[in-house]
N, C-alpha and C positions, 0 to 999 in steps of 0.2 A: 642572666643577662642576655638581652637580645643581641643578635648580630649587629643591628643598626647601632645600638648603644656601644657596643664594643668597638666598632670602626670609628665612631665619633670620638670616644675616649682616646684611642690610639692617635687620632688625628690631632688632638689637643696635646698629647704628650710630644709628638713631633714638632707642633708649633713651639713648644717651650724649648725643645732641643735646637730649633733654628735661632731662637732668641739667645739662648746661651752661647752658641757658637758665634753669633754676631758680636756678642760682648767679648768673647775670647779674642776675636780678630782684632777688636778695637785694643785690647790689652797688648797684643803683638805689635800692632801698628804704632802705637804710642810708647812702645819701649819698656812697658811694665812686665811684659813675658818675653823671654828670649825666642827668637825665631831660629831654632836650632835645626840641624839637618833632619829630614824626614826619617822616622824610624824604619829599619829594614822591612819590618812586616807590613807597614803601609806602602812602601815602595814596591813590594812584591804584589801585594793584593790590588793596589790601584794602577799598577804597571806604570809608575811614575818615572819620568826621565831622571838622569844623573843630575845632581845638584838641587833636587826638590827639597822643600823646607816644610817645617811644621805648619806654616801658614797655607801652603799648597794643599796639605792633607786636610786641614780644617775647612778650607774652601769646599773641597770634594764631599766631605762628611756633611757639611751644611747643605749642599745641593741635593745630596741623597735624601736628607731628612725632609727637605722641602717637597721633594717628589712624593715621598711616602705620606707626608701631611696630606698632600692634595688627593692622593689616591684614596686614602681612607676617609677623608671627608666626602669624596665623590661616592664611595660605596655606601656610606651612611645615607647620603641624600638619596641615592637610587633606592636603597631598600625602604626609604621612607616615601617613595613615590614621587619625588622631585626630580626634575630634569637635571642632567649633569652635562656641563660644557667640558669636554675632555681637552679642548684646545687651551683652556685656562690653567691646566696643571702644569706645575714646574716639571721641566725635562728631567729625565733621569740621567745622571752623569754616566758617561760611557768610559769608565776607568781611564780618566785623565787625558782623553783626546784633546780636550780644550786647553790642557797645560802643557802639551808636548812641545818642547823647544826645538825638536829635531824634525817635526812634521811639516 
């Protein structure tokens, strides 16, 4: 498999992950899935503030997947000789800086 194809495929996998996370957020928001406290491992990894919830974790994971979706599609485009606009890529979440309640 070529590098370009591999990056494009990973970009598509990440697109599907973003869609799945969006649907999961809808499930939480509409009360079909409980918005439980964030698991300890997620709190540690994402450096989440006290009181964070599963919804907070899913938001960060979705943002991370969106970033890597765009990065991988960008690599595939660049390897195919196409111009890449890096400003159009979703930002990489910085371990919950945008969710900090005490910042």
